[in-house]
C-alpha positions, 0 to 999 in steps of 0.5 A: 280940707277948707279948699274942698269945702269951698269947692263944694259950696261953689259947685252947689251954688252954681248948680242952684243958679243954673237950674232956673237959667236952663229951664228959662233957656228951654222955654225960650228955645221952644218959643223961638222954634216957631218964630221967623229968623229976623225976630229971633235975631232981634230978641238975641240983640236985646240987653237981657238976652246978652246978659243972660247968655253971658251969665249962663256961660260964666256960671256954666264954666265955673261949674264945669271948672270946679267939677273937673278940678275935683276929678283931677284932685281925685285921680291925678296924683302927679303934680306936673301932670296936674299943672299941664292938665289945669293949664289946658283945661283953663285955656279951653274954658277961656276959648269957650268964653272968647267964642261966646263973646265973639258970637254975641258981638257978631249978632250985635253988628249984623 
């Protein structure tokens, strides 16, 4: 029961934190739509942009992980299947984080 309560709190906290980040992201995308490519790259190379993208990614992955875990708990009852699915989902989320970090690194070096 305590685990479900903590999962609910984490899910709600990440939701609250993601809302202003998503709004800011939409505003930035609209702003970028009229800008030249070089200016967009310069903006993305700034420390603020890198931190924003990393914070957004980590919060989004935590939010998704908690949500997917709740679905697994509700609908998958075989423990060995849960372990395999949890491993696959965790691997997928780690790959997403690696991909985002590599993308940021490529933006910085080019």
